C-alpha positions as CSV (number, residue, x, y, z in Angstrom):
1,M,-2.5,-16.8,27.5
2,T,-3.7,-18.6,30.7
3,T,-5.6,-15.6,32.2
4,P,-9.1,-15.4,30.8
5,C,-10.2,-12.1,29.3
6,D,-13.5,-10.5,28.2
7,I,-12.1,-8.3,25.4
8,A,-9.0,-8.5,23.3
9,V,-7.7,-5.3,21.8
10,L,-5.6,-5.1,18.6
11,V,-4.0,-1.7,17.6
12,G,-2.7,-0.9,14.1
13,R,-2.7,1.4,11.1
14,F,-3.6,-1.5,8.7
15,Q,-2.3,0.3,5.6
16,P,-3.3,-2.1,4.1
17,F,-4.7,-5.0,6.1
18,H,-2.5,-8.0,5.4
19,D,-1.9,-11.6,6.6
20,A,0.2,-10.6,9.7
21,H,-2.7,-8.4,10.8
22,L,-5.1,-11.2,10.2
23,A,-3.1,-13.6,12.3
24,L,-3.1,-11.1,15.2
25,L,-6.9,-10.6,14.9
26,A,-7.4,-14.4,14.8
27,R,-5.4,-14.6,18.1
28,A,-7.6,-11.9,19.6
29,L,-10.7,-13.8,18.6
30,A,-9.2,-17.0,20.0
31,I,-8.6,-15.6,23.5
32,A,-11.7,-13.5,24.0
33,P,-15.4,-13.5,23.0
34,R,-15.1,-10.0,21.7
35,A,-12.3,-8.2,19.8
36,V,-11.8,-4.5,19.5
37,V,-9.7,-3.3,16.6
38,V,-8.3,0.2,17.1
39,V,-7.6,1.8,13.8
40,G,-4.9,4.4,14.1
41,S,-4.1,7.5,12.0
42,A,-7.9,7.6,11.6
43,F,-8.7,11.1,10.4
44,Q,-5.7,12.1,8.4
45,A,-5.7,13.2,4.8
46,R,-4.7,10.6,2.3
47,T,-1.0,10.3,1.8
48,P,1.3,7.6,0.4
49,K,1.9,6.5,4.0
50,N,-1.8,6.6,4.9
51,P,-3.6,6.1,1.6
52,F,-6.8,4.5,3.0
53,T,-9.4,6.1,5.2
54,W,-10.3,4.4,8.4
55,R,-13.6,3.3,7.0
56,E,-11.9,1.7,4.0
57,R,-9.6,-0.1,6.4
58,A,-12.6,-1.2,8.5
59,E,-14.1,-2.7,5.3
60,M,-10.8,-4.6,4.6
61,I,-10.8,-6.0,8.1
62,R,-14.4,-7.1,8.2
63,H,-14.3,-8.7,4.7
64,A,-11.2,-10.7,5.7
65,L,-13.2,-12.5,8.4
66,P,-15.8,-15.3,8.1
67,E,-19.2,-13.7,8.3
68,A,-20.0,-15.5,11.5
69,E,-17.1,-13.8,13.3
70,R,-17.7,-10.2,12.0
71,A,-20.2,-9.6,14.8
72,R,-17.6,-10.3,17.4
73,V,-15.3,-7.5,16.1
74,T,-15.8,-3.8,16.9
75,I,-13.8,-1.1,15.0
76,V,-12.7,2.0,17.0
77,P,-11.0,4.8,15.0
78,V,-8.4,6.9,16.9
79,R,-6.5,9.9,15.7
80,D,-2.8,10.4,15.9
81,Y,-1.9,12.9,18.6
82,Y,1.9,12.6,18.3
83,D,1.8,12.5,22.1
84,E,1.8,9.0,23.5
85,A,0.0,9.9,26.8
86,R,-2.9,11.6,24.9
87,W,-3.0,8.7,22.4
88,V,-3.1,6.0,25.1
89,A,-5.9,7.9,27.0
90,S,-7.8,8.2,23.7
91,V,-7.5,4.4,23.1
92,R,-8.6,3.6,26.6
93,D,-11.5,6.0,26.4
94,G,-12.6,4.6,23.0
95,V,-12.6,1.0,24.4
96,A,-14.3,2.0,27.7
97,A,-17.1,3.9,25.8
98,L,-18.2,0.8,24.0
99,P,-21.5,-0.8,25.0
100,D,-21.2,-3.6,27.5
101,V,-17.6,-2.7,28.5
102,A,-17.7,-2.6,32.3
103,P,-15.0,-1.1,34.5
104,A,-14.3,-4.6,35.7
105,S,-13.9,-6.0,32.2
106,R,-10.7,-8.0,31.7
107,I,-8.9,-6.6,28.7
108,A,-5.9,-8.1,26.8
109,L,-3.7,-6.3,24.3
110,V,-2.6,-8.4,21.4
111,G,0.5,-7.4,19.5
112,H,4.1,-8.2,18.5
113,F,7.2,-6.2,19.2
114,K,8.4,-5.1,15.7
115,D,10.7,-2.1,16.5
116,A,10.7,1.1,18.5
117,T,7.2,1.9,17.2
118,S,5.9,-1.1,19.2
119,G,6.7,0.6,22.6
120,Y,3.0,1.5,23.0
121,L,2.4,-2.2,23.9
122,A,3.9,-1.5,27.4
123,A,1.8,1.7,27.9
124,F,-1.4,0.1,29.1
125,P,-1.1,-0.8,32.8
126,G,-4.1,-2.9,33.9
127,W,-4.4,-4.6,30.5
128,T,-2.8,-8.0,30.0
129,L,-0.3,-8.1,27.2
130,D,-0.6,-11.1,24.9
131,P,2.6,-11.0,22.8
132,V,2.6,-12.8,19.5
133,E,5.6,-13.6,17.4
134,R,5.8,-11.6,14.2
135,L,4.7,-13.3,11.1
136,P,7.4,-13.3,8.4
137,G,6.8,-11.7,5.0
138,A,4.0,-9.2,5.1
139,D,5.1,-5.6,5.5
140,G,2.8,-2.6,5.0
141,S,5.5,-0.2,3.8
142,Q,6.7,-2.7,1.1
143,L,3.2,-3.4,0.0
144,R,2.4,0.3,-0.4
145,D,5.7,0.8,-2.4
146,T,4.8,-2.1,-4.7
147,L,1.3,-0.7,-5.3
148,F,2.4,2.9,-6.1
149,A,5.4,1.7,-8.2
150,A,2.9,-0.1,-10.5
151,L,1.8,3.2,-11.9
152,P,4.5,4.3,-14.4
153,E,5.8,7.9,-14.3
154,D,5.3,8.0,-18.1
155,A,1.5,8.3,-18.6
156,H,1.9,6.7,-22.1
157,Q,3.1,3.4,-20.5
158,P,0.4,0.9,-19.3
159,P,0.1,0.4,-15.5
160,R,1.5,-2.8,-14.1
161,L,-1.3,-3.3,-11.5
162,D,-1.8,-7.0,-12.2
163,A,1.8,-7.8,-11.5
164,A,1.7,-5.6,-8.4
165,L,-1.4,-7.2,-7.0
166,A,0.1,-10.6,-7.7
167,A,2.7,-9.8,-5.1
168,F,-0.1,-9.3,-2.5
169,V,-1.5,-12.8,-3.0
170,D,0.8,-14.5,-0.6
171,Q,0.8,-11.6,1.9
172,A,-2.8,-10.4,2.2
173,P,-6.2,-12.0,2.3
174,P,-8.1,-12.4,-1.0
175,S,-10.6,-9.8,0.1
176,T,-7.8,-7.2,0.5
177,V,-6.5,-7.9,-3.0
178,A,-10.1,-7.5,-4.4
179,F,-10.5,-4.3,-2.5
180,L,-7.2,-2.9,-3.8
181,R,-8.1,-3.8,-7.4
182,A,-11.2,-1.7,-7.1
183,W,-9.5,1.1,-5.1
184,T,-6.7,1.6,-7.7
185,A,-9.4,2.6,-10.3
186,L,-10.3,5.7,-8.2
187,P,-8.7,9.0,-9.1
188,F,-6.8,9.7,-6.0
189,F,-4.6,6.6,-6.6
190,A,-2.8,8.3,-9.5
191,E,-2.4,11.5,-7.4
192,L,-0.9,9.6,-4.5
193,A,1.4,7.7,-6.9
194,V,2.8,11.1,-8.1
195,E,3.4,12.2,-4.5
196,W,5.0,8.8,-3.7
197,R,7.5,9.2,-6.6
198,M,8.3,12.8,-5.4
199,L,9.1,11.5,-1.9
200,Q,11.2,8.6,-3.3
201,R,13.3,11.1,-5.2
202,Y,13.6,13.4,-2.2
203,K,14.8,10.7,0.0
204,A,17.2,9.3,-2.6
205,A,19.0,12.7,-2.7
206,W,20.1,12.2,0.9
207,R,20.7,8.5,0.8
208,A,24.5,8.9,0.4
209,A,24.8,11.0,3.5
210,P,26.9,9.3,6.3
211,Y,24.0,9.9,8.7
212,A,20.3,10.2,8.1
213,P,19.6,14.0,8.0
214,T,17.5,15.9,10.5
215,F,15.7,18.9,9.0
216,V,14.8,22.0,11.0
217,T,11.8,24.0,10.0
218,V,9.6,26.8,11.4
219,D,5.8,27.4,11.3
220,A,3.6,30.3,12.2
221,V,0.2,29.8,13.8
222,V,-1.4,33.3,13.4
223,Q,-4.8,33.8,14.9
224,C,-6.9,37.0,14.7
225,A,-10.5,37.7,15.6
226,G,-11.6,34.1,15.9
227,H,-9.7,33.1,12.7
228,V,-6.4,31.4,11.9
229,L,-4.2,32.1,8.8
230,L,-3.8,29.0,6.6
231,I,-2.3,28.2,3.2
232,R,-3.2,25.6,0.7
233,R,-0.1,23.8,-0.5
234,G,0.8,24.3,-4.1
235,K,3.4,21.5,-4.4
236,A,4.0,17.9,-3.4
237,P,4.1,16.6,-0.8
238,G,0.6,17.5,0.3
239,R,-0.4,19.5,-2.8
240,G,-3.8,20.9,-2.2
241,L,-3.8,20.3,1.6
242,L,-4.2,22.9,4.2
243,A,-1.1,23.9,6.3
244,V,0.1,26.7,8.5
245,P,2.7,29.0,6.8
246,G,6.3,27.8,7.3
247,G,9.4,26.3,5.8
248,F,13.0,25.5,6.3
249,I,15.3,27.5,8.5
250,E,18.2,29.2,6.6
251,A,21.8,28.8,7.7
252,R,22.3,32.4,9.0
253,E,18.9,32.9,10.6
254,T,17.4,32.3,14.0
255,T,14.1,30.5,14.2
256,W,12.4,33.8,14.9
257,Q,13.9,35.3,11.7
258,S,13.0,32.3,9.6
259,C,9.5,32.3,11.0
260,L,8.8,35.9,10.0
261,R,10.5,35.4,6.6
262,E,8.5,32.3,5.7
263,L,5.3,33.9,6.9
264,E,5.8,37.0,4.6
265,E,7.0,34.9,1.7
266,E,4.0,32.6,1.7
267,T,1.2,35.0,2.8
268,H,2.5,38.6,2.2
269,L,1.3,39.4,5.7
270,K,3.0,42.7,6.4
271,L,3.0,43.7,10.0
272,L,5.8,45.4,12.0
273,E,8.2,43.1,13.7
274,E,7.3,44.9,17.0
275,T,3.7,44.0,16.4
276,M,4.6,40.4,15.9
277,R,6.7,40.4,19.1
278,R,3.9,41.8,21.1
279,S,1.5,39.2,19.6
280,L,3.8,36.1,20.2
281,R,2.1,33.9,22.8
282,S,4.3,30.8,22.8
283,V,6.7,28.7,20.9
284,A,6.5,24.9,20.8
285,V,8.8,22.3,19.3
286,F,7.1,19.4,17.4
287,D,9.6,16.6,17.0
288,H,7.8,13.3,16.7
289,P,9.8,11.0,14.4
290,D,6.7,10.3,12.2
291,R,5.4,13.9,11.9
292,S,6.7,14.4,8.4
293,Q,6.6,12.2,5.3
294,C,9.9,13.7,4.1
295,G,12.0,12.3,7.0
296,R,13.1,13.4,10.4
297,T,11.9,17.0,10.6
298,I,11.8,19.1,13.8
299,T,9.8,22.3,13.6
300,H,9.6,25.3,15.9
301,A,6.0,26.6,15.8
302,H,5.3,30.2,16.8
303,H,1.8,31.1,18.0
304,F,0.7,34.7,17.4
305,D,-2.5,36.2,18.6
306,L,-3.3,39.5,16.9
307,G,-6.4,40.1,19.0
308,D,-9.8,41.2,17.7
309,R,-8.5,43.7,15.1
310,E,-9.7,43.6,11.5
311,L,-8.2,40.6,9.6
312,P,-5.0,41.8,7.9
313,E,-4.8,41.4,4.1
314,A,-3.0,38.3,2.9
315,R,-2.3,36.7,-0.5
316,A,-0.6,33.6,-1.6
317,D,3.0,33.3,-2.9
318,D,6.0,31.0,-2.9
319,D,4.9,27.4,-2.1
320,A,1.4,28.4,-1.3
321,A,-1.4,28.0,-3.9
322,A,-3.9,29.9,-1.8
323,V,-4.1,31.7,1.5
324,E,-7.2,32.3,3.7
325,W,-8.4,33.2,7.1
326,V,-10.3,30.2,8.4
327,R,-12.7,30.4,11.4
328,I,-11.2,28.5,14.4
329,A,-14.6,27.1,15.2
330,A,-14.7,25.3,11.8
331,L,-11.3,23.6,12.2
332,A,-12.4,20.6,14.2
333,A,-14.4,19.3,11.3
334,M,-11.5,19.8,8.8
335,E,-8.9,17.3,10.2
336,D,-8.7,15.2,7.1
337,R,-7.7,18.2,5.0
338,F,-4.4,19.0,6.7
339,F,-0.9,18.4,5.7
340,D,1.3,16.2,8.0
341,D,0.7,17.1,11.7
342,H,-0.5,20.6,11.1
343,F,-4.0,19.9,12.5
344,H,-2.4,18.7,15.7
345,M,-0.2,21.8,15.8
346,L,-3.3,23.9,15.7
347,D,-4.9,21.6,18.3
348,H,-1.9,22.2,20.6
349,F,-2.3,25.9,20.6
350,L,-6.1,26.3,20.1
351,G,-7.6,23.3,21.8
352,L,-9.6,21.9,18.9
353,T,-10.3,18.4,20.1
354,G,-10.9,19.0,23.8
355,A,-8.8,15.9,24.6
């Protein structure tokens, strides 16, 4: 880069932080006196794809640096909006809100073009792009697969963690390997490994298809008297997480019919169809390629407002382990308890984040 800059920005999920990330961060520190690391997928529930919280990733990033350089790095957590315009605005706002960042600050965006997911690098007009060639080897998806595969499905067999972590030695900083060794002793590692295996089997069932399948689902966002109806998932993926009622569309149903069927199957909410039609406020399609861990899944979410009536009775069944009416005012603080993009679905209809 020949143009001087005041701040270099690096964006990523860092699940986990590996050598390719460290090379990009080193480039950012080489071209600017200050680096801002934007940690994406910041407030999601733990999943096999996003196993580490943003604070855990921030710890990995800081410990990979010499102590003298840590003060030059600022971590900014940013949620996934599944909407590039909102996400870009959030990144810009997060950087602009930092102390000593003036409107005239010269900002460079450091990154490499990996695949279609790297399109965001061209979405920041006014920032200088500093493209870096991709480092061969390190890959977050492969590293996560190696880690979860180290825990045998048979609980009587010993874990193969030493062998798995050995694979990280040439692909991640020693501090990341040390962090992972301690992290795998925590209870949620085993829970995530179970979910990872379920997802591996699920995807294997479709691997022989001539084309990658696209699944169609429906969801029901039902609000009433300042509350919204939520289920707690009873099965993997996302066992124990909150979700709106919904499921797969059936071959001979419309999305409307599937929505009402899934709502009744999971919550036993029994209202007349005419009541539901009068209560329907809008239908939105959520189709981001990364919205579901199971694969390409497009959902049609129906938003119902039952008004200020008494909360209808509901009870859990089918795939739901529990069902409850949750105060809408409480949802903004519950983002890390939701399955897939269901928090963002609620945000779309109910305006939870104000962004």
